[in-house]
Backbone bond lengths (Angstrom), bond angles and torsions (degrees), N, CA, C in turn:
res aa  C-N    CA-C-N  psi(-1)  N-CA   C-N-CA  omega(-1)  CA-C   N-CA-C  phi
1 M - - - 1.447 - - 1.510 111.96 -
2 A 1.307 119.80 124.26 1.414 124.60 -175.16 1.552 110.98 -69.45
3 T 1.340 110.19 136.30 1.530 115.38 178.72 1.478 108.26 -108.36
4 R 1.354 116.70 145.26 1.479 120.94 -179.31 1.593 107.36 -76.54
5 P 1.255 119.28 132.48 1.445 121.72 178.32 1.488 110.70 -62.79
6 A 1.383 115.83 142.53 1.434 120.95 -179.38 1.499 110.48 -68.74
7 T 1.256 118.07 139.57 1.514 120.83 175.16 1.523 108.48 -103.89
8 H 1.326 114.69 141.43 1.416 120.57 -176.67 1.481 106.53 -113.19
9 D 1.445 115.89 129.14 1.448 120.31 177.74 1.471 109.62 -84.67
10 S 1.353 118.42 119.06 1.430 123.72 -177.92 1.503 112.64 -75.98
11 R 1.341 118.90 -9.59 1.481 117.53 -179.47 1.506 110.68 -78.45
12 P 1.289 116.05 146.01 1.433 122.55 -177.62 1.566 108.95 -66.64
13 P 1.387 114.11 153.84 1.482 115.83 178.22 1.496 111.15 -62.66
14 G 1.320 113.39 140.20 1.421 120.88 -179.30 1.510 115.73 81.32
15 F 1.362 116.71 9.73 1.501 121.12 -179.74 1.529 110.42 -63.99
16 L 1.305 118.38 -43.81 1.486 120.68 -179.84 1.490 110.93 -66.44
17 E 1.268 119.94 -41.06 1.463 122.94 177.61 1.574 109.99 -64.57
18 A 1.295 118.38 -44.00 1.460 121.25 178.06 1.533 110.77 -61.89
19 A 1.310 118.15 -43.03 1.431 122.42 -179.85 1.533 111.38 -66.97
20 A 1.333 114.65 -41.46 1.468 117.08 174.46 1.530 114.07 -65.12
21 N 1.277 115.39 -38.38 1.485 118.52 174.76 1.514 113.63 -62.17
22 W 1.367 113.51 -40.69 1.455 119.70 -178.45 1.530 111.93 -67.90
23 I 1.337 115.61 -41.35 1.535 122.14 175.81 1.487 109.01 -62.81
24 A 1.368 115.96 -45.17 1.461 120.31 -179.16 1.553 111.36 -62.53
25 G 1.350 116.04 -42.52 1.466 117.21 177.51 1.460 113.54 -68.37
26 L 1.339 117.32 -33.33 1.488 118.64 175.36 1.595 113.27 -68.50
27 G 1.338 112.53 -39.32 1.380 116.89 173.83 1.506 114.64 -63.28
28 G 1.337 117.99 -39.12 1.432 121.57 177.44 1.522 110.89 -64.44
29 L 1.379 114.14 -41.21 1.486 115.57 178.27 1.486 113.13 -62.54
30 V 1.347 116.35 -42.92 1.477 119.84 176.20 1.545 112.33 -58.90
31 M 1.307 112.01 -45.74 1.515 115.17 -180.00 1.496 111.23 -62.39
32 N 1.324 115.43 -39.82 1.504 119.06 176.64 1.531 112.80 -56.89
33 W 1.304 111.74 -43.75 1.492 117.93 -179.56 1.512 113.17 -67.50
34 V 1.368 115.18 -38.95 1.414 117.80 177.02 1.513 112.65 -67.54
35 I 1.302 117.09 -35.62 1.440 120.51 178.72 1.561 111.17 -70.36
36 A 1.329 114.29 -36.70 1.491 120.20 178.46 1.532 110.05 -66.42
37 V 1.349 115.48 -43.17 1.490 118.67 -179.93 1.564 107.96 -64.01
38 E 1.286 115.09 -41.77 1.506 119.18 -178.37 1.548 109.59 -63.61
39 D 1.368 117.20 -38.35 1.417 119.04 179.50 1.542 113.42 -69.94
40 V 1.366 113.39 -37.04 1.497 116.27 176.22 1.521 113.19 -64.87
41 I 1.354 114.95 -38.83 1.504 118.78 178.38 1.486 108.72 -66.38
42 E 1.356 118.08 -42.77 1.513 117.19 -179.97 1.563 107.35 -65.32
43 F 1.293 121.01 -41.76 1.421 121.65 178.27 1.488 113.13 -59.30
44 F 1.370 117.93 -41.55 1.446 123.91 174.85 1.509 112.71 -59.67
45 L 1.319 115.43 -49.28 1.422 120.45 -178.69 1.530 112.29 -63.66
46 R 1.246 119.36 -35.85 1.484 121.32 177.79 1.517 106.98 -69.35
47 M 1.265 121.45 -38.31 1.446 123.52 179.53 1.494 109.72 -66.87
48 V 1.357 120.75 -43.94 1.494 124.17 -179.91 1.548 106.24 -64.78
49 G 1.322 118.06 -40.38 1.443 117.13 176.99 1.537 114.05 -58.26
50 W 1.317 119.51 -40.84 1.432 122.55 178.95 1.531 108.88 -68.50
51 I 1.337 119.56 -34.25 1.495 121.00 178.85 1.534 109.80 -58.32
52 F 1.313 113.71 -47.87 1.471 116.40 -177.82 1.509 114.84 -81.62
53 R 1.285 118.47 -15.94 1.447 123.28 179.09 1.481 113.22 -80.13
54 R 1.337 117.87 -43.20 1.504 122.08 -175.96 1.538 109.52 -145.02
55 R 1.257 115.52 134.96 1.526 120.30 179.92 1.520 107.89 -76.05
56 P 1.354 117.52 130.52 1.435 122.15 -179.90 1.495 109.93 -60.58
57 R 1.364 117.25 151.01 1.389 126.64 -179.20 1.546 107.59 -78.48
58 A 1.405 114.66 146.26 1.419 119.04 177.61 1.512 115.79 -63.75
59 D 1.297 116.90 -31.81 1.524 120.31 179.00 1.422 112.47 -69.80
60 T 1.315 120.20 -18.98 1.486 124.75 173.53 1.513 115.06 -93.21
61 L 1.324 115.03 -28.03 1.478 121.30 -178.64 1.483 110.06 -77.90
62 L 1.400 120.42 -51.06 1.373 124.03 -169.81 1.557 112.53 -60.18
63 P 1.306 122.86 -47.14 1.421 120.51 173.09 1.516 115.34 -51.83
64 N 1.302 116.88 -43.07 1.447 117.51 -179.75 1.522 111.05 -73.93
65 F 1.261 119.49 -28.08 1.539 124.13 172.42 1.539 106.66 -58.01
66 Y 1.348 111.05 -48.89 1.466 117.15 -176.43 1.489 112.77 -62.96
67 Q 1.343 115.98 -44.77 1.474 122.44 -178.56 1.504 111.32 -63.75
68 V 1.399 116.94 -44.28 1.439 121.48 -170.77 1.570 107.58 -80.97
69 G 1.400 115.64 -43.90 1.467 118.92 -170.71 1.489 113.61 -91.05
70 V 1.337 118.82 -61.57 1.422 122.36 -169.36 1.491 111.72 -67.57
71 L 1.324 120.27 -47.66 1.479 125.10 179.64 1.531 113.24 -68.48
72 S 1.327 117.17 -15.04 1.448 121.17 176.91 1.503 116.97 -90.82
73 L 1.354 113.76 -11.43 1.471 118.36 -175.56 1.532 112.69 -61.72
74 P 1.301 123.37 -45.75 1.440 121.66 -177.46 1.605 111.33 -58.80
75 V 1.337 114.66 -49.84 1.454 116.63 -175.24 1.556 110.92 -67.26
76 V 1.369 116.96 -38.22 1.411 117.88 179.52 1.469 111.98 -67.96
77 A 1.381 118.98 -39.79 1.485 121.62 177.66 1.487 110.73 -62.57
78 L 1.321 117.18 -45.38 1.487 119.90 -175.69 1.504 108.03 -66.21
79 T 1.319 118.58 -45.21 1.436 120.68 174.63 1.512 117.61 -56.61
80 G 1.392 116.24 -46.36 1.416 118.77 177.25 1.516 112.73 -61.87
81 T 1.347 119.16 -41.68 1.428 122.43 179.79 1.452 112.99 -60.28
82 F 1.320 117.09 -42.95 1.478 118.61 -176.81 1.541 112.11 -77.48
83 I 1.343 114.82 -25.19 1.503 118.51 175.03 1.558 107.17 -60.86
84 G 1.387 115.81 -50.20 1.472 115.74 -178.04 1.454 112.92 -66.16
85 M 1.305 122.06 -35.86 1.436 125.98 174.97 1.541 111.60 -63.46
86 V 1.265 118.31 -45.69 1.468 122.40 177.69 1.487 109.57 -59.22
87 L 1.304 118.87 -50.67 1.421 120.81 178.48 1.484 114.31 -56.96
88 A 1.312 117.75 -37.69 1.495 120.04 176.58 1.577 109.96 -65.30
89 V 1.344 113.57 -42.92 1.468 116.27 -177.38 1.549 110.86 -64.84
90 Q 1.289 116.60 -46.03 1.453 121.74 -173.93 1.522 113.53 -73.57
91 S 1.321 114.49 -28.54 1.505 116.58 -176.55 1.524 112.32 -93.41
92 H 1.327 120.34 -17.83 1.406 121.24 -174.85 1.470 112.58 -62.60
93 A 1.312 120.61 -43.18 1.493 122.97 -174.85 1.488 109.60 -61.58
94 Q 1.331 119.98 -49.67 1.418 121.42 -178.12 1.540 113.63 -66.13
95 F 1.349 117.06 -36.69 1.456 117.76 178.23 1.538 112.68 -73.69
96 R 1.344 116.77 -28.08 1.429 121.26 175.99 1.521 111.56 -65.35
97 Q 1.307 115.73 -38.16 1.495 118.29 176.88 1.498 112.60 -61.98
98 L 1.349 117.66 -30.08 1.487 120.98 178.19 1.544 112.58 -97.30
99 N 1.380 117.62 9.26 1.460 123.40 -177.28 1.534 111.14 54.22
100 M 1.294 119.12 42.25 1.466 123.40 -178.30 1.587 108.49 -128.11
101 E 1.342 114.85 41.46 1.436 119.02 -179.63 1.505 112.06 -60.56
102 T 1.334 114.79 -35.12 1.501 115.69 -178.03 1.484 116.88 -68.07
103 R 1.378 114.06 -12.92 1.515 118.15 174.94 1.515 113.32 -81.36
104 L 1.295 116.82 2.06 1.448 119.33 179.20 1.548 109.90 -60.12
105 G 1.317 115.16 -39.40 1.465 118.62 -178.37 1.592 112.34 -57.75
106 A 1.332 116.10 -41.56 1.417 121.02 178.04 1.525 110.43 -63.61
107 V 1.310 117.24 -47.37 1.441 121.07 -175.55 1.503 112.27 -70.44
108 I 1.359 120.95 -40.33 1.400 121.43 -179.59 1.517 111.45 -68.90
109 N 1.284 116.44 -46.35 1.520 120.36 -174.72 1.559 108.54 -70.65
110 M 1.365 117.93 -40.67 1.465 119.17 178.14 1.544 109.74 -60.20
111 S 1.329 115.31 -48.41 1.454 116.71 -179.57 1.523 115.29 -62.87
112 L 1.301 113.20 -35.95 1.490 116.15 179.40 1.493 112.79 -69.49
113 V 1.357 121.27 -51.52 1.401 121.40 -170.75 1.552 114.13 -75.08
114 R 1.375 116.05 -23.54 1.423 117.23 -176.41 1.593 110.67 -99.36
115 E 1.311 116.49 -32.15 1.490 112.26 -175.11 1.521 110.37 -128.05
116 L 1.292 116.23 -65.25 1.455 119.47 -164.74 1.495 114.67 -66.79
117 G 1.387 116.69 -36.95 1.448 118.60 174.48 1.478 115.98 -60.40
118 P 1.367 121.71 -52.04 1.445 123.14 178.93 1.451 111.46 -64.68
119 V 1.345 118.62 -46.85 1.499 120.44 -172.85 1.505 113.13 -67.86
120 L 1.350 118.90 -48.07 1.422 122.22 178.87 1.521 112.64 -68.16
121 A 1.328 118.11 -36.83 1.500 119.56 175.68 1.514 110.47 -64.25
122 A 1.305 118.33 -43.63 1.416 124.01 176.53 1.597 111.26 -61.73
123 T 1.314 114.86 -39.55 1.388 116.78 -176.19 1.616 109.71 -71.61
124 M 1.338 114.57 -36.52 1.466 117.18 177.05 1.538 107.95 -65.53
125 L 1.281 116.63 -39.98 1.466 120.32 -176.97 1.535 109.99 -71.38
126 A 1.342 118.44 -34.13 1.452 119.75 175.45 1.536 109.62 -64.02
127 G 1.267 118.85 -37.06 1.499 120.30 177.71 1.512 113.25 -75.10
128 R 1.312 117.38 -34.38 1.456 118.46 178.74 1.534 115.13 -87.40
129 V 1.338 113.05 -53.42 1.513 118.13 -176.64 1.484 112.36 -81.72
130 G 1.362 117.13 -46.29 1.439 119.62 -177.36 1.491 116.83 -62.28
131 S 1.381 114.71 -44.62 1.426 118.75 179.79 1.543 109.13 -66.56
132 A 1.320 117.59 -40.97 1.485 121.57 180.00 1.577 110.00 -61.47
133 M 1.295 114.43 -43.56 1.537 116.68 178.03 1.490 111.80 -63.28
134 A 1.341 117.88 -43.36 1.459 119.97 179.94 1.543 113.14 -66.94
135 A 1.374 116.08 -37.63 1.385 119.37 179.67 1.583 108.29 -70.49
136 E 1.295 118.58 -40.85 1.458 122.05 -176.02 1.535 107.71 -65.42
137 L 1.312 116.79 -49.46 1.495 119.13 -176.71 1.567 109.14 -71.60
138 G 1.291 118.21 -33.06 1.443 120.14 174.32 1.484 111.55 -65.05
139 T 1.309 122.90 -39.25 1.497 125.37 174.32 1.530 106.87 -61.49
140 M 1.319 118.41 -44.98 1.453 118.39 -179.33 1.502 112.59 -63.75
141 R 1.330 117.51 -35.48 1.451 121.10 175.20 1.511 111.30 -67.17
142 V 1.335 119.24 -42.86 1.504 120.15 -179.14 1.481 109.98 -68.55
143 T 1.284 120.62 -37.29 1.447 123.37 -177.42 1.561 110.33 -87.72
144 E 1.279 120.19 8.29 1.437 126.57 173.84 1.539 113.06 65.60
145 Q 1.306 118.50 21.64 1.455 120.28 173.85 1.483 114.88 -69.42
146 I 1.363 116.39 -35.38 1.497 118.80 174.20 1.495 109.66 -63.31
147 D 1.327 119.55 -45.64 1.477 121.54 177.83 1.536 112.11 -59.94
148 A 1.346 116.52 -35.94 1.463 121.13 176.78 1.533 111.47 -63.16
149 L 1.347 117.11 -38.68 1.416 120.40 179.74 1.542 111.16 -66.13
150 S 1.367 116.94 -37.25 1.411 122.81 178.12 1.573 108.96 -68.56
151 C 1.278 117.47 -38.40 1.486 119.21 177.99 1.517 114.45 -64.70
152 M 1.387 112.94 -31.83 1.519 117.16 178.10 1.513 112.02 -81.52
153 G 1.321 116.53 2.81 1.513 117.75 179.27 1.524 115.94 89.53
154 A 1.356 115.83 3.37 1.492 117.98 -179.90 1.511 107.17 -96.11
155 N 1.353 116.31 140.74 1.491 120.24 177.51 1.549 109.13 -80.37
156 P 1.248 119.45 122.64 1.468 122.59 -176.32 1.593 108.96 -65.18
157 I 1.349 117.52 -37.95 1.447 116.14 178.16 1.533 114.45 -61.89
158 Y 1.292 113.75 -39.56 1.490 118.22 179.33 1.558 111.84 -64.51
159 Y 1.351 115.00 -46.48 1.412 117.37 -176.43 1.532 117.91 -84.14
160 L 1.325 115.31 -22.61 1.527 118.00 -177.76 1.461 114.20 -111.82
161 V 1.360 119.86 -33.97 1.511 119.92 -175.65 1.457 111.51 -92.84
162 V 1.352 119.09 -46.65 1.395 120.00 -173.59 1.542 115.53 -56.04
163 P 1.367 119.79 -45.51 1.423 120.45 179.25 1.494 111.60 -64.37
164 R 1.358 121.24 -34.95 1.396 120.97 -177.05 1.617 107.52 -77.38
165 F 1.249 118.43 -30.51 1.426 120.02 176.71 1.612 109.04 -66.70
166 I 1.301 115.68 -49.35 1.485 118.67 -178.50 1.571 108.11 -62.72
167 A 1.232 117.99 -38.91 1.512 118.78 -179.71 1.508 110.20 -61.75
168 C 1.345 116.08 -45.85 1.504 119.55 178.19 1.504 112.94 -64.41
169 L 1.310 115.32 -42.09 1.453 121.44 -174.66 1.534 109.75 -66.23
170 V 1.357 118.21 -39.12 1.404 123.19 -176.87 1.531 113.89 -84.51
171 L 1.312 117.50 -41.23 1.445 122.03 -168.51 1.551 112.85 -88.23
172 I 1.335 118.64 -32.96 1.397 121.09 -177.16 1.501 111.94 -61.63
173 P 1.341 121.94 -42.06 1.441 122.14 171.92 1.545 111.60 -57.94
174 C 1.366 116.90 -42.10 1.501 118.43 178.78 1.546 109.04 -64.46
175 L 1.278 121.04 -39.78 1.481 123.51 179.10 1.523 109.93 -68.73
176 T 1.360 118.59 -31.27 1.431 121.53 170.69 1.485 113.52 -60.06
177 I 1.306 116.93 -45.60 1.471 121.75 177.93 1.538 110.20 -60.15
178 M 1.324 111.74 -40.93 1.475 116.87 176.25 1.517 111.94 -60.49
179 A 1.325 116.48 -46.80 1.445 120.12 -179.98 1.578 111.58 -61.96
180 D 1.335 114.89 -38.43 1.411 117.94 179.76 1.520 110.18 -66.28
181 F 1.340 114.42 -44.52 1.618 115.90 -179.23 1.503 106.28 -62.39
182 M 1.338 123.03 -46.05 1.450 120.24 -175.04 1.546 111.00 -69.18
183 G 1.259 117.31 -30.77 1.490 121.12 177.64 1.562 111.20 -68.53
184 V 1.329 113.37 -41.43 1.459 118.34 178.03 1.498 110.20 -68.17
185 A 1.295 119.21 -37.89 1.484 124.45 177.50 1.499 109.66 -65.54
186 G 1.359 116.99 -48.92 1.414 121.66 -179.05 1.529 111.39 -61.44
187 G 1.293 118.17 -45.34 1.504 119.46 177.31 1.497 111.31 -64.68
188 Y 1.320 118.93 -38.01 1.451 122.64 178.89 1.545 110.27 -61.28
189 F 1.278 117.21 -52.59 1.443 120.28 -172.84 1.532 110.14 -67.58
190 Y 1.327 119.84 -39.14 1.438 122.61 178.14 1.504 110.77 -67.51
191 S 1.329 118.76 -40.51 1.492 121.10 179.43 1.428 111.01 -66.52
192 I 1.306 119.05 -44.66 1.486 124.68 -170.15 1.528 109.25 -79.53
193 Y 1.333 120.18 -48.07 1.467 123.09 -168.00 1.529 111.98 -97.08
194 V 1.340 119.77 -19.25 1.498 120.07 177.39 1.517 109.49 -107.13
195 L 1.330 117.91 -48.78 1.452 121.81 -177.61 1.528 111.43 -83.63
196 D 1.304 120.83 -9.86 1.458 126.70 175.32 1.493 111.04 55.94
197 I 1.386 114.49 52.01 1.471 117.71 174.51 1.497 109.20 -95.08
198 D 1.358 115.67 147.84 1.451 120.57 -178.45 1.527 114.19 -56.96
199 R 1.302 115.36 123.33 1.487 115.72 -173.33 1.505 112.45 -69.76
200 V 1.309 120.78 -38.54 1.447 120.26 -176.63 1.517 110.67 -64.22
201 H 1.325 121.27 -46.51 1.470 122.04 -178.41 1.514 109.25 -70.69
202 Y 1.303 118.72 -32.55 1.502 119.36 177.13 1.521 109.10 -62.98
203 L 1.316 118.95 -48.74 1.439 121.33 179.85 1.556 110.83 -66.81
204 E 1.227 118.52 -36.61 1.512 120.64 -178.22 1.527 109.17 -66.42
205 N 1.307 116.71 -45.97 1.486 118.35 179.81 1.556 109.99 -66.19
206 S 1.342 116.59 -36.53 1.456 115.55 179.20 1.599 109.37 -65.21
207 R 1.312 118.15 -37.58 1.442 119.67 178.63 1.462 114.54 -70.36
208 N 1.317 118.85 -33.08 1.465 122.80 -177.06 1.514 111.51 -78.67
209 F 1.316 120.80 -27.36 1.458 121.18 -169.62 1.507 110.76 -109.01
210 V 1.289 120.59 -18.52 1.451 123.31 177.91 1.536 110.93 -113.04
211 G 1.355 114.50 121.09 1.446 118.32 -174.94 1.470 112.69 -116.63
212 T 1.372 117.07 -170.87 1.433 119.18 -178.32 1.517 112.33 -74.10
213 Y 1.375 115.08 -26.60 1.495 117.02 179.73 1.573 111.14 -68.69
214 D 1.345 113.15 -27.56 1.503 112.86 -179.56 1.498 109.58 -74.00
215 L 1.325 119.20 -38.12 1.479 119.03 174.57 1.522 111.47 -66.35
216 F 1.340 118.41 -37.63 1.436 120.28 179.43 1.532 108.97 -65.93
217 A 1.337 119.68 -38.34 1.456 121.27 179.96 1.473 109.21 -61.62
218 G 1.359 122.71 -45.22 1.445 123.40 -179.99 1.498 114.55 -62.40
219 V 1.370 114.40 -42.70 1.487 120.73 -179.74 1.479 110.02 -70.01
220 F 1.336 121.00 -35.38 1.422 125.13 178.69 1.524 109.87 -63.94
221 K 1.298 117.60 -43.49 1.454 122.43 175.71 1.503 112.74 -60.41
222 S 1.333 115.39 -37.97 1.466 117.43 -175.29 1.546 111.13 -68.65
223 L 1.293 116.71 -25.65 1.471 120.56 176.10 1.550 108.34 -58.70
224 F 1.300 117.65 -45.35 1.475 121.96 -179.15 1.556 109.30 -72.59
225 F 1.306 115.50 -37.76 1.448 115.00 177.09 1.507 112.97 -61.71
226 G 1.343 117.21 -40.21 1.456 120.63 -178.88 1.491 110.25 -68.96
227 A 1.278 120.46 -38.71 1.472 122.42 177.78 1.555 110.51 -67.11
228 A 1.290 116.63 -38.40 1.499 120.20 179.23 1.519 108.71 -65.61
229 I 1.295 117.35 -43.60 1.525 120.65 -177.69 1.496 108.82 -61.71
230 A 1.395 117.08 -47.18 1.435 120.07 -174.90 1.529 110.78 -65.48
231 V 1.360 115.41 -47.13 1.467 118.29 -174.54 1.535 110.77 -65.54
232 V 1.304 116.99 -48.67 1.501 119.63 178.29 1.503 113.29 -59.26
233 S 1.266 117.43 -47.88 1.490 123.00 -176.14 1.588 110.46 -66.06
234 C 1.285 116.01 -44.43 1.522 116.01 179.02 1.519 110.43 -70.48
235 Y 1.367 116.19 -35.88 1.463 114.04 178.79 1.566 110.22 -67.52
236 R 1.352 120.71 -41.93 1.356 119.52 178.82 1.557 113.04 -64.46
237 G 1.340 116.48 -33.03 1.421 117.51 175.63 1.521 114.53 -69.16
238 F 1.294 115.74 -36.84 1.442 120.50 179.66 1.564 113.29 -71.46
239 H 1.347 113.45 -28.01 1.466 116.01 177.49 1.474 112.53 -110.81
240 C 1.327 114.94 44.56 1.471 119.40 -177.43 1.523 110.77 -77.38
241 D 1.271 118.96 145.85 1.492 126.82 175.65 1.524 106.87 -72.41
242 P 1.297 115.55 152.91 1.498 120.88 177.48 1.490 112.70 -60.12
243 G 1.336 114.61 149.56 1.417 119.67 172.14 1.545 115.52 91.81
244 A 1.385 117.17 169.49 1.443 120.04 177.89 1.513 110.38 -66.09
245 E 1.290 118.76 -34.83 1.446 120.80 179.82 1.575 109.91 -62.51
246 G 1.287 115.43 -38.14 1.472 119.88 179.17 1.500 112.29 -63.16
247 V 1.403 114.89 -40.32 1.469 119.93 179.73 1.563 106.90 -65.76
248 G 1.270 119.21 -48.62 1.463 121.62 179.20 1.522 111.85 -56.76
249 R 1.343 114.57 -44.58 1.483 116.19 -178.09 1.566 109.85 -69.40
250 A 1.340 118.85 -31.14 1.456 118.16 177.77 1.525 111.00 -69.36
251 A 1.279 120.91 -39.25 1.442 126.18 174.48 1.484 113.63 -60.39
252 T 1.284 114.73 -44.90 1.475 121.81 -178.28 1.587 108.15 -67.26
253 S 1.304 115.12 -53.65 1.441 116.99 -178.58 1.520 115.09 -63.95
254 A 1.368 117.73 -27.68 1.445 120.11 175.42 1.482 108.80 -64.93
255 F 1.347 119.99 -44.75 1.470 120.68 177.47 1.499 114.79 -63.94
256 V 1.362 114.92 -46.37 1.475 116.20 -177.84 1.567 112.95 -65.48
257 I 1.367 116.80 -42.22 1.496 119.82 178.73 1.520 108.67 -65.81
258 S 1.323 119.63 -38.93 1.516 121.10 -178.97 1.536 107.08 -66.54
259 F 1.288 118.21 -41.76 1.476 120.79 -175.85 1.593 107.18 -61.57
260 V 1.354 115.43 -48.11 1.443 121.09 -178.18 1.498 109.28 -61.47
261 L 1.300 118.00 -46.72 1.464 120.51 176.47 1.541 117.31 -62.95
262 I 1.342 113.66 -30.77 1.500 117.91 174.20 1.550 109.32 -62.96
263 L 1.320 115.43 -46.61 1.472 117.71 -177.00 1.500 111.09 -68.41
264 M 1.334 117.46 -37.78 1.455 118.72 177.49 1.479 114.78 -64.91
265 L 1.391 112.67 -43.23 1.484 117.71 179.49 1.526 109.73 -67.86
266 D 1.308 120.42 -35.17 1.466 123.83 179.67 1.536 107.61 -62.69
267 F 1.277 117.69 -40.70 1.440 121.21 -177.38 1.538 110.45 -67.83
268 F 1.307 119.08 -50.65 1.462 119.51 -175.13 1.557 110.66 -73.30
269 L 1.343 115.27 -39.07 1.458 117.51 178.73 1.509 110.98 -65.57
270 G 1.327 116.75 -38.19 1.520 118.78 174.80 1.480 112.46 -58.75
271 I 1.312 120.07 -43.47 1.470 122.45 178.14 1.537 109.84 -63.44
272 M 1.323 118.41 -42.24 1.403 123.76 -177.35 1.518 111.25 -66.43
273 L 1.366 117.92 -46.26 1.451 124.40 179.65 1.558 109.37 -63.03
274 D 1.316 120.60 -41.28 1.444 124.24 179.35 1.506 110.60 -63.84
275 N 1.315 117.31 -40.63 1.450 120.79 176.32 1.507 113.78 -65.34
276 V 1.336 113.55 -40.21 1.436 116.25 -178.97 1.598 108.12 -68.09
277 Y 1.314 115.82 -36.06 1.468 116.13 -179.71 1.534 111.38 -65.37
278 L 1.350 114.27 -43.65 1.501 116.84 178.78 1.572 110.85 -69.35
279 M 1.294 118.17 -20.98 1.459 117.77 177.39 1.508 112.07 -73.14
280 F 1.343 119.30 -36.72 1.434 122.53 -174.55 1.579 109.26 -97.10
281 W 1.295 115.42 -31.38 1.512 116.19 -179.08 1.495 108.62 -129.75
282 P 1.363 117.74 70.21 1.452 121.42 -179.69 1.509 114.81 -59.14
283 E 1.295 120.61 -21.71 1.444 122.50 -176.29 1.601 107.08 -80.02
284 G 1.315 117.95 -10.20 1.482 118.66 175.95 1.477 114.37 -95.75
285 Q 1.333 115.57 23.18 1.471 119.44 -178.10 1.555 113.03 -63.88
286 S 1.347 117.24 -34.26 1.404 120.13 179.92 1.522 116.27 -72.34
287 L 1.411 115.50 -12.85 1.450 120.57 -177.08 1.566 109.32 -90.98
288 L 1.285 119.89 -10.66 1.509 121.16 -178.37 1.461 109.48 -83.28
């Protein structure tokens, strides 16, 4: 009677168990991300509902305007100035080889108002404002101050989140314009007074290649950057883990997530704004 030859499994022992554990871990990670995104969306909708339901009080808005706007002016102005100067330094050598030094104005100003000004200003504000908001709200969560507000009949989202969101939404575009202005000024002074580029041609190229739509595109992006910073930072503060370690983790994760969202929003909004520009001004395709 013929016998079936024995088959040998070349897979190491425990391979199926390890694969199953890996798939289960990946599934759990995906589910956690889905739940987190759902919680953030619910948190955002509750905040928007309070914005339209009741106007925030001035005594809660003005301190947040001061924290987000006034105290951020020095770091944003300094960042914008050095962005323009660094662009002039890094671009001059390449443009000099092509005898196109006077085009530096167009390159510096276009890069500033469309991309680098909004993105780097939002990044600095995510580190300064976003982390501070997450740490402050996280401390209030750990010390049960948020629970005390609820017990007194006050809605924590209305009193704590809405003023911070409005401050970021309104003032981060203004700070972006400030960063653009300081970057343009820094690039101009370094190019004219250090690199000795002709002033007339520098200004003429800047005027010909940088238009109102470019400035609008950068400011429009900053609206979404400010909203993302406020929502992520407040959410991480509200859902802070217990203890000092939880507060530090909330502040760190608020900055990291905000930075990633800024880059993602910049990519998708840049594509959308370029398509809108080509839709209404198709003759300007060579300028994009």
